[in-house]
N, C-alpha and C positions, 0 to 999 in steps of 0.2 A: 886545448880541450879536444878530446877525440870525438868524431861524429857519433851521433846516436844511431845504434844499429837496430833497424826494423825490417830486416830482410832474412829472417830465420828460415823461410822456405827455400832460399837459395843455398844457404849452408849455415851451420851452427859452429860456435867455438867448441873446442874440446873441453869437456867438463873437467875441473881440477881433480876429481876423484878418478876419472878415467885416465888422465895423465899419470897420476900416482900409481895406478895399477899397471900401467905400461912400462914404467921406469926400469924395473929389474930386467925386462926383456930387451932393453936397449943396450945394456952393458953386460950384466952378469949372466943371464940365461940366453945364450946365443945358439944353442945346439940345434941340429936338424931333427925335427920330430920323427923322422924315419930311422934315425940312428938308435941302436940298441943299448948304447952306453948311458952313463949318468946324465950327460949333457942333453942327450936326445930325449931321455925319459922326462926331464923337467919340462921341456917345451911341449912334449906330447901331452902331459898332464894339463898344461895350460890351455892347449887347444881343445881338449876334451871338456874342460871346465867352461870355456867360453861357449862351446856348442850347447852345453846344458843351460847356460844363462840365456842364450837366444831362444832355446826351446821352451824355457819356462815363461818367457814373455809371450810367445806365440801359443802356448799350451799344446805342444806337439812332442813327438818322440825326438830326442837328440839326433838319432840316425837320419831324421828327415831334414836336417839342416846342412846345407852345402855352402861353404864359404867361397866368396867370389871377390873380384876386384871392385865391386860397387854395383849400383843400381842398373847401369847400362848393360853390364855383362849379365847380370841376373835376368834382365828382360830378354836379352838376346838368347840366352841359354834356354829359358822357359819356352820361348816362341819357336825358335829354330829347332831346338832339341825335340820338342813335341811333334811338330809337323813332319820333320824328317824321319822320326821314328814311326809315324803313323801314316805315311804317304800312301800306302797300299789301301787305306780305308777311305781316302778322299783328299781333296785339295782346297777346301773352303775354310777360310778364317773369318771370324766376326770380331770386329773391334769398334772403337768409337772415334768420332771426329775430334775429340778433345784430349786424346792421349798425349803423353810426353813423346818428344822425338825419338827416344830410345825404344819406343814401340812403333810409332808411325813409320820411321825410317826402315825398321826391320820388315814391316809389312810391305813397304814399297819395294824393298829388295826381293822379297819372296814373290811379289807380283811379277817381277821379271823372270822368275824361275818357274812360272806356270801355275802359281797358286792364285785362287780367286779370293779377293778381299771385299768384305762388306763393311762400310764405315757407317755406323749408326749415327743419326743426328741426335741432338740434345734439345731440350726446351729452353725457354728464356732463363731458367734457373740453373742451367747446365746439367740437367738430369737426363740420363738415358731412360727410355721407356722399355721396361721388360717385355711388354706385349709386342713391341716392334722387333725386339731381339728374337722373340719366339717365332714371329712370322718370317724372320730372315734365315732360320735354320733350314738346311737342305740335307738330303741323304749324304752329301759330300762334306758336310761340316765336321772338322776334326779338332778345332780349337776356338775357344772364345777368350779374348783378352780385353778386360775392361778394368780401368784403374779404380782403386778404392776411393781416393779423394783427389780432387783436382788441385794441381800445384799453383794455378793462377787465382782461382776464385774460391777454392776450398770446398766446393760442393762434394758431399759424400754420396757415392753411388749405392744403389740397392744391391750390394754384392751378394748377400745371402739369398735373396730372391732369384738372382741370376744363376747362382750356384745350383739352386734346386732345379731350375730349368735345364741346365747343363747335365746334371746328374740323371734326370729323367730321360734324356736323349743320348746318354752314353758319350758325352763330349767333354774333353778335358777343358778345365777352366783355370786361367791364370789371372791374377790381379796384381797390378803394380801398386804396392803399398808404401812406396818410398816416402810419400808425404804424410802418411797416416800413422806409421809405426812410431810409437813414443808420444803421440799426440792424443790418440783415442784408442779404445780397446781394439786389438787386432788378433783375437783368438781364432785360430783356424778351425777349432772344433765348433765354433759358432758360425763363422763365415762359410765353412764347408768348401773352401777352394781346394784345387789340386796343387796349385803352384802360387807362391807369393814372394814378391820382391822386397828386399830391404836394402836401403842405402845408409851406410854408417854415418856419413857426414850430415845427415838430416836429423840425427838424434844425439848430437854431442859426442860422437866418436870421430876418429880421423877420416880424412878423405882417402879414397883408394881402397876401401874395404866395404864389403856388403855380404849379403847372404841370399840364398834362394831356398825357400821351403818347398820340398818335394814330397807330396803325400806318398806313403808307401804303396808300391804297385804301379805308380805313374811311369810310363815309358818315355825315356829321353835318349836321344842320340848324343854322344859326347861331341863337344865342340873343340876341346883342347885335349890332344892325345899325348900320351907319355906314360909315366908310371901310374900306379893305382891309388893316387892320393884321393882324399875326400870320397871314400867308399867307391872308388873307381869311377867317379862321375866327373872329376875335374883334375887333370894332371897338373903338377907344379908344386914345388916345395911351399909349404904353408907360410903365409905372411904372419908369423907368430905375433910380432909386436902389435900389429893393428887388429888381429883377431882377438887378442886379449882386450884391446880397447873397445871393440864392438861388444864383446861379451859383458864387460863392465857397464857400458852404456845401456845395454838392454836390462841389466839387473837394476840400474838406477831408474830406468823408465818404468819398470814394473812397480818398484817400491814407491815412486813419487807420482804415479800417473794421475791419480785423483787430484792431488794438490796442484800439479802443474797445469792440468786442464782448467781448473778453476782460476788460477792466476792468469794464465794466458788469455782466457776469455774475458776476465775482468779488465785487463789492459786493452784488449781489442775493443771492447764495448766503450771504454772510457775515451779511446781515440775517436771512435765513430761519433759518439755523442758530442765531443768537443768540436769536431769538424762541422757537424750539422748545426750546432748552436752558433758558431762563429762565422761559418760560410753561408749556410742556408741551403740552397738547392744542390743536392748531391745525390748521385745515383749509386746504389749498392749493387754490385755484381755477385751472382751466386745465390744459392738458396739462403733465405734469412735464418733458417733453423738447422737444416741438414747441411752443416758447414763445419769445417775444422775450427776449433775454438780459438785459434791464433790468427786466422786469415781474414784480412779486410781488403777487398778490392773495390775502390770507389772511383767515380768519374767526376772530374771538374769540367763542366761543359765549356766548350770553346777555348780551352787552354791546352797547349801541347805539353803533355806530361814529361817528355824528355827534356824540353826547355825548362820546365818547372824544376825538375830534379837537378838539372845542371846548375841552376841558380842557387840551389840549396845545398851547400857543401856540408852542412852540419847534421844532415840526416841521410842515412842509407836506406833506400827503398827501391822498388822496381817499377818501370813503366810498362804499360800494356800495348803501346804502339810506338813505332819509330816514324817520325815525320821528316820527310825530305822536301826538297824544293818543288818537286812536281808530283809527289805522291805521298800517301800515308800507308805504311805497312802495319796493318793491325794483326795482332796475334791470332792464330788459328782458333783458339778457344773463344775469344770475343766474336770472331766471325761466325763460329758455329752457333753462338748464342744470339746472333743477329743484333748485337749492340749497335745502335746508330753511330755513324762515323763521328759526328760532332761530340759524342760522349766517349767513344772508344779512344779517340786520339788523346783524351785527357785522363786516361785510366792510370791510376797508381795502385800498386799492390803493397800494402803494409803487412808484415807478418811478425807478430810478437813472439817472445821466447820466455823461458823461465827466468832469465836475468833481467827482463824489461821492468822498468820502474815507472810509477805514476808521474814522477817528476820529468822523466824523459818523454812520456806521452804528452804532457801538458806543454813542454817546450816545442815538441813537434807540431802540435796544433797551431801554436802561435806563429811559428816561422812559416808554415805552409800557407796559412790564411793570409798573412802579411805579404808573402811573395806572390801568391796567386792574384791578389787584388792589384798589386803593382803591375803585373804582366797584363791584366785586363785593361788597365788604364793606358798602358803603352801601346796596345794593339792599334 
């Protein structure tokens, strides 16, 4: 029997409808979209259709969608492209302490190139305070980059409020929405961001494909130079096969968003209720309400999560801390939230998906509680 998969925030399986849409572009339609003959025209049409499908999910103009190799490239392009294009205006970037490494490492790199970085703290619910952001703005601020939803605890940030502050000060605003696209509404006409990151493998599309929403008029310096692909914003022959997959995944996400949100939350809440009932004292990480419908980060006090997960081969989930012989390495997100070590070391992140079943959830509760109790006795 295959292990139960409850790590959908790490990656998702390719949806069967997505795989079916991709199939013709694996064998039959192999042309270069830049070619003017029949073979090129077929793939050019496919790329245009996928761009429209992504734009429909985001409620933007298709011309504002740039295909990339994934979330990391989209974040890199959004941040580096913006600050390099606007360096004459200033050198200050505002981000948060709970960003994905694809943002934090970019900021670290830019700090070595003379940029000043402000890392906003978060409260115990993992929320950024817009007032603190406002107070951090200087005449040199040229970019704000705050994620839409946190990948570890699921907290949804006040992106629309931050966007309003950025707009009032004439500052470009990027949000990493890799974890939120396909799970909650991500309409850019409501969020009012200038740049938004999508990662295909987080919404049942293949790995190695993503997109960057670039609001019309936003200045970016190219990172990949060559021919004039992607509206002359990203050189390189388009990855047609996976672009088709991302487009179809976005179409499905829009079609089934309400249904999927309800199902994922139902499975998440069933899991949380079962753990609380059978285990007892359990700490919830993240905001109890302003949270992704599929994400459950909980702490088993005084139990090492990596040991717990290693003992349970029948369930796939993620640990929030790595325990070594002489130290405990806690994730930067849990550190920023100031989760006590005795809880942080026992943090497990479960993330449900549209394929998760109640039977799988109930089995997960039983095996986790049984194993956790045994580990406590053996300590």
